[in-house]
ZAROBA-578069 format. One record per residue (C-alpha): x, y, z. Coordinates in Angstrom, 3 decimals, decimal comma. Example, Ala and Ser with C-alpha at 12.3 -4.5 7.8 and 13.67 -1.06 7.14 Angstrom:
BEGIN
node X 12,300&Y -4,500&Z 7,800
node X 13,670&Y -1,060&Z 7,140
This chain:
BEGIN
node X -15,286&Y -4,285&Z -30,842
node X -13,864&Y -6,337&Z -27,988
node X -11,049&Y -5,058&Z -25,749
node X -8,772&Y -7,028&Z -23,419
node X -6,043&Y -6,002&Z -20,993
node X -3,142&Y -8,308&Z -20,174
node X -0,295&Y -7,665&Z -17,734
node X 2,891&Y -9,582&Z -18,495
node X 5,263&Y -9,513&Z -15,502
node X 8,985&Y -9,242&Z -16,126
node X 10,898&Y -12,522&Z -15,811
node X 13,579&Y -13,187&Z -13,229
node X 17,054&Y -12,995&Z -14,748
node X 19,735&Y -14,920&Z -12,894
node X 23,067&Y -13,206&Z -12,228
node X 26,041&Y -14,235&Z -14,349
node X 29,732&Y -14,318&Z -13,522
node X 31,990&Y -12,376&Z -15,873
node X 34,711&Y -14,652&Z -17,214
node X 37,559&Y -12,150&Z -17,271
node X 36,960&Y -10,421&Z -13,947
node X 35,062&Y -13,082&Z -12,012
node X 32,569&Y -10,463&Z -10,804
node X 28,861&Y -11,171&Z -10,619
node X 26,647&Y -9,127&Z -12,948
node X 22,882&Y -8,740&Z -12,639
node X 21,280&Y -7,942&Z -15,985
node X 17,832&Y -6,348&Z -16,078
node X 14,850&Y -8,202&Z -17,572
node X 14,187&Y -5,721&Z -20,377
node X 15,283&Y -6,374&Z -23,942
node X 16,425&Y -3,006&Z -25,260
node X 17,207&Y -1,817&Z -28,800
node X 20,375&Y -0,206&Z -27,450
node X 21,762&Y -3,444&Z -25,969
node X 24,589&Y -5,219&Z -27,699
node X 24,549&Y -8,415&Z -25,673
node X 25,458&Y -11,810&Z -27,078
node X 22,566&Y -13,905&Z -28,383
node X 23,315&Y -16,555&Z -25,776
node X 22,598&Y -13,998&Z -23,054
node X 19,439&Y -12,654&Z -24,702
node X 17,823&Y -15,921&Z -25,791
node X 16,723&Y -17,184&Z -22,334
node X 15,346&Y -13,752&Z -21,443
node X 13,439&Y -13,577&Z -24,743
node X 12,103&Y -17,102&Z -24,194
node X 10,939&Y -16,193&Z -20,667
node X 9,081&Y -13,083&Z -21,898
node X 7,428&Y -15,212&Z -24,595
node X 6,422&Y -17,942&Z -22,121
node X 5,113&Y -15,459&Z -19,554
node X 3,046&Y -13,709&Z -22,247
node X 1,390&Y -16,973&Z -23,284
node X 0,660&Y -17,798&Z -19,631
node X -0,738&Y -14,303&Z -18,954
node X -2,947&Y -14,543&Z -22,056
node X -4,367&Y -17,851&Z -20,896
node X -4,897&Y -16,521&Z -17,352
node X -6,661&Y -13,403&Z -18,689
node X -8,995&Y -15,529&Z -20,804
node X -7,926&Y -14,148&Z -24,165
node X -9,768&Y -15,803&Z -27,031
node X -8,063&Y -17,639&Z -29,855
node X -8,488&Y -17,180&Z -33,587
node X -9,167&Y -13,433&Z -33,596
node X -8,966&Y -12,075&Z -37,166
node X -7,164&Y -8,750&Z -36,544
node X -5,978&Y -6,883&Z -33,444
node X -4,416&Y -3,579&Z -32,443
node X -1,960&Y -3,778&Z -29,542
node X -0,816&Y -0,890&Z -27,354
node X 1,499&Y -1,345&Z -24,406
node X 2,589&Y 0,467&Z -21,283
node X 6,154&Y -0,097&Z -20,089
node X 6,100&Y -0,149&Z -16,272
node X 9,582&Y 0,057&Z -14,769
node X 10,809&Y -0,348&Z -11,200
node X 12,624&Y 2,963&Z -11,145
node X 11,505&Y 6,478&Z -11,954
node X 13,233&Y 8,679&Z -14,465
node X 13,027&Y 9,365&Z -18,143
node X 13,472&Y 6,699&Z -20,783
node X 12,517&Y 6,016&Z -24,361
node X 9,662&Y 3,501&Z -24,286
node X 10,190&Y 2,574&Z -27,931
node X 13,646&Y 1,197&Z -27,058
node X 11,818&Y -1,718&Z -25,435
node X 10,374&Y -2,913&Z -28,742
node X 12,438&Y -6,158&Z -28,654
node X 10,639&Y -6,990&Z -25,394
node X 7,268&Y -6,194&Z -26,978
node X 8,111&Y -8,394&Z -29,974
node X 8,814&Y -11,354&Z -27,681
node X 5,535&Y -10,720&Z -25,841
node X 3,543&Y -10,541&Z -29,103
node X 5,158&Y -13,832&Z -30,148
node X 3,886&Y -15,299&Z -26,878
node X 0,363&Y -14,079&Z -27,664
node X 0,599&Y -15,768&Z -31,055
node X 1,811&Y -18,956&Z -29,311
node X -1,360&Y -18,720&Z -27,215
node X -3,364&Y -18,591&Z -30,462
node X -4,680&Y -15,016&Z -30,313
node X -4,145&Y -14,604&Z -34,081
node X -2,890&Y -16,793&Z -36,873
node X 0,331&Y -14,833&Z -37,343
node X 1,967&Y -11,613&Z -36,133
node X 2,334&Y -10,125&Z -39,611
node X 0,813&Y -6,779&Z -40,599
node X -2,309&Y -8,486&Z -41,905
node X -3,229&Y -9,668&Z -38,414
node X -1,532&Y -7,394&Z -35,870
node X -1,205&Y -3,613&Z -35,708
node X 1,478&Y -2,540&Z -33,266
node X 2,598&Y -2,960&Z -30,582
node X 2,676&Y 0,757&Z -29,855
node X 4,574&Y 1,446&Z -26,632
node X 4,171&Y 4,260&Z -24,109
node X 5,741&Y 4,848&Z -20,683
node X 3,591&Y 3,341&Z -17,942
node X 5,067&Y 4,893&Z -14,831
node X 6,752&Y 3,305&Z -11,840
node X 5,838&Y -0,051&Z -10,337
node X 6,712&Y -3,729&Z -10,521
node X 8,400&Y -4,343&Z -13,880
node X 5,769&Y -5,406&Z -16,404
node X 4,392&Y -4,787&Z -19,854
node X 0,681&Y -3,916&Z -19,703
node X -1,008&Y -4,608&Z -23,030
node X -4,357&Y -3,368&Z -24,294
node X -5,583&Y -5,514&Z -27,157
node X -8,430&Y -4,270&Z -29,351
node X -10,177&Y -6,383&Z -31,935
node X -10,306&Y -4,727&Z -35,362
node X -13,518&Y -5,473&Z -37,263
């Protein structure tokens, strides 16, 4: 059984100006299940996570065409404190899509991918640290 570790850094999210108030707003890079943002706000962030995941997979030397994998992830945030790691599943979904874009597996359906299973990863530069295990 082969095991790989990939660190996907959080993308930069540019500040936006609120239309009604004119104030600048800096949104965080994490896609959260509790967010209710407009799709036009979320799409570029989702696309950046997906692109960065494909680039990190290529840089880590992940193989392509693996039959089945199990993916676990550590959510590393810039601030301390308690949080629910499973709320970041939309981020993990975008990252898994990036791994599929890289060619890790044929598809991200249940027949090919188990997970991702998320756990808190402590404090540090914002990133999603993935451990990918090949399932025989």
